[in-house]
N, C-alpha and C positions, 0 to 999 in steps of 0.2 A: 504494500500499500504506500509505503514511504517513497519507493522508487517511482511509483505511478504519479504521485503528487509532485515529486521533483521534476519529472519529465514534462508535466503539464505547466510548470512554472518556467521551464528552460526556454521554450520557444517564444513566449511573449517577451522574455528578457532579452533574448537575442534580436528579436524584431525591433524593440525599442532602441537597442544599441546601434543597429544598422541605420535607423532613422536619424539618430544623433550624429553618426558618422557622415551620413549624407548631407545633413545640414551644415556640417563643417566644411563641406566641399561644394558650396554654391547652391544648395537647395533653397528655393524662394527667389533667387536672383534671375535677371534676364539671361537667357541662354547665350545671347550674343556677347554678353559681358564676361562670360566664364573663360578661363584659360583652357588650353587643350588638355592639360593635366586634370584640372578640376572637372571638366566635362567627362573625361574617361573614368575618373574615380566615381563620379556621381552616377553614371550609367551602370557601372559594375555594382554599386550599392543597390541601385533599383532592381537589377537582376537578382541579387541575393535576397532582397525583400520579397520578391515574387516567389522565391523558393520557400521562404520561411513562413510567409503569411498563411498559406493553406494549413500548414501543420499547427500554427498558432490557433487558428479557428477551430480545428479539430480538438485541440487540447481544451479549449474553453467549453465547447459544447459537450465533449465527453466527460468533463468535470461535473457538469450538471446531471448528465445521464447516469453516471455511476452513483451519484448521491440519490437520485430517484430510485435506483435499483435496491438500495438498502431499506426503503420505506414501503415498497409495494408488496402486496401479498398475493393478489390474483395472478393466475398464469398468463392471462391475455395481456395484462399490463406489462409483465416481464417480456413477453414476446414483442410488444411494441418498442420497448426500451432497447432490447437486443438488436432489433431491426434498425432502429435509428443509429445505434453505435456502429453497425456494419456499414450503413449508408454514409454516414459522416466520415468514417475512417477511409473507406474506399475512394470517396470523392476527393479527399485530401491527398491521398497517394497519387491519384490520377492527375490532378492539377499540378502537383509538384513535378511529376515526370514531364508533363507538357511544358511547364515553365523552364525546366532544365534543358529542353531541346527545342525551344521556340524558334531558334534560328540555327541554321547549319551552313557554314561553320559558326560556332558560337561568338567568335570575335566580331562578327558582323553587327552585334548589338552596340559595340563602342568604337568600332572602326568603320567609318563611312566609306573608306576606299576599298573595302572588301568586294571582290567580284564573285559573281555566280552564287550569291547567297540565296538561301531559301528560308523564308520566314512564314509563320502562320498569320492569320488575321488577328492581330493583337487586340484590336478594338472589340471584335466579337468575343474573343476569349475573356477579356476583362469583364465585359458586361454580363456574360453568361455565368461566370464563376461568382461574381458579386451578387447576382440575382439568386442563384442557387443557395449560396450561404445565407442570404437573408431569409429565404423560405424555410430552410432547416432551422434557423434560429427561432423563427415564429413557432414551428412545430415543437421544438424543445421547450419553449416557453409555456406552451399550452398543456403539455403532458401532465404536470403535477397538480393542476387545478382539480380534476375529479379524484385524484389519488389522495390529496391532503383532506378533502372534504369527507372522505370515507374513513379517515383515521380516528381511532378512539383516543382522543387527547383532550385535556382540559380546554375550555373555550379560548382562553387567552393564549395559550401556547399554539393552538391551531390557527388563530388569527395572525399571530406574529410569524409563524412559519409560512403561511400563505403570503404575507406581505413581503417576506424576504425573498421568496422565489419569484414573486411577481415583479420584483425590482429588475429581473432579467429583461423586462421590456425595454430598458435603456440600452441593452445590447442590440436589440432589434432596431431601435431608433437610430443608433449610431451606424448600424450597417446600412439602413435605408438612406441616411444622409450621405454616407460614403458613396453610394451609387449615384445620388444626385450630383454630388461634387465631381465624381469621375465623368459623368455624362457632360457637364458644362466644360470640364477641362479639355475633353477631346474636341470640343468645338472652338477652342481658342486658337489664336494665331501663335506663331513661334515666339513673338516678342512677349506675350503675356503667359506663355505656357509655364514658365518657372514658378510664378506665384501660385498658380492653381495646383501645380504638383505638390507644393508645400501643404495646401489645404487637404489634398488626398492623403498625404503622409500623416497629417494631424488626425484625421478621422479614422485612419487605419489604426493608429496607436490607441485612440480613444475606445474604439470598438473592442479591441482585445483586452485592454487593461480594465475597462468597466466590467466586462464579463468575468474576469478573474476575481475582481473585488466582490461581485454579486455571488459568485460560486463559493467564496470563502466565508460569507456572512454566517451561514448556519453553524460553522465551527466556533463562532464567537459566543455561543450561548453560555458556556460556563463562566466567561468573563462578565457577561451581562448579569447572570444570577448572583455573582459575588458583589458586583458594584451596585446593582439595583435589585435587591432580593425580592421585592414585592411586585416587580414589573410583570413577570410572567406567571406568577402564582395566583391561583384562584382564591378570592376571599373566603375565609373559613366560615362555615355556616354555624350559627348559634344553636346549641342543643335546645330541644323543645322545653325541657324542664327549666332551663335558665330563662328562656323567653317568657314562659308562663309566670315564673317568680318575679321577673322584672315587671310584667303586666300587673300582677297583683300588688306589688309595692307602689307602683305609680298610678294605680287606678284611683278614681275619685271616690273618697269616702271609704276605701277598703284598707284593711290592715293586713299584716303578714299572717298567713294561715297558721293555725295552731291545731295540733292533733292530740286527742285524748290518749292517755297511756293505756287505757283498758280497751282499746279497739282490737287488740290482738295482733301479734307480730306476724302470724302466719296468714293473715287475711290481706285482701286488697285494701290499701289505705285510701280512703276517700277524703279529699281535702276540699272544703268550700271556702269561698272568700269571706263569708260571714256566719258560717254554721259549723258546729261541732259534729262528730260522728253520730252521737245520740240524737241530735236535732234532726239529722238527715234520716236516720232510721225511723223516727217517730213521725216524721212529716209526710203528708200526702200532697203537699203543695207542688205541683208539677213545675211551677216557675222556679221554686227554690232548688229542686233537684237538677233542673236544666242548667242552673248557674254553677254547678259543681264541676271540678276537674279531677279525673281519676288517674292515679299512678299505681303501677304494680310494684 
């Protein structure tokens, strides 16, 4: 489990490091203002990001799915989760392979003088992969809603667990905004392309890191319990005898109940707000009897 968690954190960390490295080599600047060295390094960093990004998305979505797997009970729910894990993992591997061989020879990505290069349709590839990742993010976000509702948990814990998992909608929103930014970037001229590529990199990083934060929130429950002990606990219900005693003591014109010693210890003790046991035994007044409370 520790190895799995470490690998799920590795790809987002590598992705963020690559974006920082790219920003140090001209990301956000006009392409015409970059030196030849900066342009080559930036394009290599872009290619590396396209390799790591599918694996990072896979890590985030599988982090949610493996958490869902620990709380589901029904077989059909497990089947859905296992199917989604297989789909997410397979698509990540496929897109990584496509990104690794998007141009042959590969140096055509950063050397414009390369001849006889063969490249895939990068625009179609980017839009399809981004759209598919957004759809899978929506499916992963919706899976726990019926599962959590069927759990036998205290009301407060169930509500907080639902809220934590529903925060994953921010990952879906970030993925959708990334598609929108990617779409308007592809329509820009070369002069303005650098600034919009910086926006794409920003939303790429936000999508992955917001997903990791949301996936880690359920593990913070012990810390929340220690810092705010009453936040997730249900309020204790007052026992019936304490509630009745408080009612008798606070009732208008009533005094604390008294029980005669000769009522018998092995009998059911009948307590009235203004009558003794003998008064109740000898009384036929239905109103007086209906005002009594019985304790075993």
